[in-house]
N, C-alpha and C positions, 0 to 999 in steps of 0.2 A: 887917563882919560882926555883926546884934543874936543874940544869946537868950534866951528871954524863958517866963514865962509867958503864956497865950492871955489871961489877965484882965488886963494887963497892954496891953493893945493899943491902946486909947486915945490911950496916948500916943506913936504912931506916926504918929497919923494929918496931922502938916504934913510926912510925907516922902512923900506924893503918893499921889491918887486911888486908880491900880491896890493899891497896897501896901495902904490903910490899907481896898479893898474885901476881899481876899482876908484880911486879918485879920480883921474883922468876920466874911466866914460862916466862918471855924475857933470863932470863940470862940462862936457863934450856934448852933452844932453844922448847919448845913446840907451844909458840906463832907462830914458823913457820911454822908451819905442820898447822894450823889454816886454813881454807879452805878459797878463798875470801868472806864477805857479815857481816854479823853481830850476833855476838853471845853472849846470856846469857850466863853466867859462872858460875850462881847459888846468890844470897846473893848479887843482886843489880847490880855486877860488870858484866857490856859488856867490848867485844873484837871487835873493826872493824876492820878488814882484808881489803888491798885493794891496785889498782895498776893504777898510772895515771899518768903522765907526767907534773914534776913538771911549774908553770906557771909566766908568771910577776910578779910583787912585786905590780905595780898598779894595776893589777889585782881581787884583792878579796880584804877587811877589813880587820881589825882588829876583835876580839872576844874575848869573857867570856861566863863561863857557869855559873852557881848558886848553880846546883844541884850537878853536878861530878866536882870531878879532873880530869883531862886529862894525862893519860902519857901518851907521844908521841914517837914512835921508829920507827924508818927505818930500813926494814932489809933488803934490798938491791940496790943499788944506793945509791944517797945523794941531798939532797935538805937543804935547810937553812929558818931558822924561825926568823921573825921577834918578836918582844917580848919590851913592854913597859908597865908602871902598868898603868892600866889600869884609873887612878886619871888622869895623864898625856895629856888623851887622849879626845876627844869630841866625845859623841854617835851619834850615824847617828839615834836613836829612842831608844825605849822604851826596857822593855825588853820581848822577844816574850815567852812566858808560857811554846806552844807549843815544838816550838824546842830547849830549854834552853838556850837564847843567846843574848846578847845585841852587837851591831855593832857596828864598832867607825873608826871614820881617824886623824891619826897623824901621828907622827915618832917615831922609837924606835931603836932599835940595833941586828945585825942579831945575829944570835946564828945557827951553822953548824947543822946539822942531819946524822950523819952516820949511818954506821951500829956500831952495842956494844957498843952505847950513846942513852942515854934520856933525855926528858924533864918534867919534872910531873909541872904542870901549873895550881894553884888554884884558886880562884874565882874573886881576885884582878890583877890576871896574864894575859894581853891581849896580844896576839897572833896572827898569820897572819903564818897560816904555809903552806907547800906545794909550797915556792917558790923556784923555781929555785938556780942551786947554781954553781958556773960560775968555769968550769973544768968539771963541771958533766954533761951529755946528757941521754937524753932518761929515759926510764919507773925507777919510785920509785916504791916500796913495803913498805908499813909500816901495822905495826899496834899501832891503839889508844886503849888502856884504855880507860873506866868511869869510875871510881871510887867513887859510891854512897857517899853523907856528913852526911848522917844520921847514 
């Protein structure tokens, strides 16, 4: 898992073209101009731009993915994301191929996601995004890049 400021995106150029492209779109401000919804950016890279009100921590389980890295960035508002190594959590069921997801229960640590920051989550990184951050209320505007692992 990587949790860093957007201006540091150049440090991750060696980790793959798809990841570097996603971080470049964040750093340039282009990602903020995406309309809401799912966008195919070519070469398997996807962007999902959404608006929502963060929920309480116990509302959703942790999740991992096998086909994509997640790059998550809040563009407006604030939320926190639970993080834990998947190996430290209890799976709630088998891998769902269609959703590219395994769901888990357990405890982790909290990471703030605020404008100007991003998180990169690998296949081993269980995460619980979209949780309300004390001191922040209202809607969050967020982009999640799905970076293919091929």
